[in-house]
N, C-alpha and C positions, 0 to 999 in steps of 0.2 A: 513428548516421550517424557523429555528431561525435566515436567511436574514446574505448577507456581513458585511453589517453595525454592526450585534449585535456579530461576533464572527471576526472581523475586531483587526488584532495585539492580539489574542488568539494563546493559544494551541491547537488546533485541536487533539484528541489522533485517530490513525485510527484501529482500530483492525478487521478492512473489511477481509471476508477470500472470494473472486468470486467465490463460488465454487456454479455449475450448477446440480441438477437434477434431471430436465425436463428429462432424457434422460436414467434414473433411477443408476444404483451402475456399476462402480464405478462414483464421478461424475466429472465431469470436471471444465477447469477455465472458466469464462467467459470474462477474462482478464489477459494476461499472457504476456511472452517473449519479449515484445518491450515495455509495458504500463505497468500500475499497477490501481489500486482504491486511492492506496497515490498522485500518480500524475495526476490522472485526478482532484484530488479533489484539491492539490494545483493549477493547472490552474484555478481554477472554482475559488479559494477564493487566488488569493495571494499575499493578504496580511495579510494571517492568517498562522503559524508554526505549520505543519503537521508532525507529531514522530508517523510512522509504529509501530507495540511492538503488543506484544501477541497472533501473528503468528507461523504458524508451521512450522519449519525452523532444518534443519536434523543438529545436534552438529556438525558433520566434516565441513559440508557449516557456520557455527555460526564462528569457531575461523579459517577458513580459505576461506572469501567471494572471494581471486580470482580465486577460482574454475571456478566461470563465468567467463565468458571477457568481457569486455568494464569495461568502470571507475565508479567508485563507490565513492560518497558522504558523511561525516559522516557529517557535518553542519546544 
């Protein structure tokens, strides 16, 4: 609703958690494994700096993200 021009070159704080409760508990993820809502936001607003934060990650994964296969960028 803000529009791409209004968030250009601004910091976008992504606190989303793509949980789908449509089939009851436990919820499933609407986006997972090969994509994320943060990545989708970045693709839609390429001139915006997206920071993913305030989401649930286990402590062991936070201190050792290499447990997940693939490349991880912190830029």
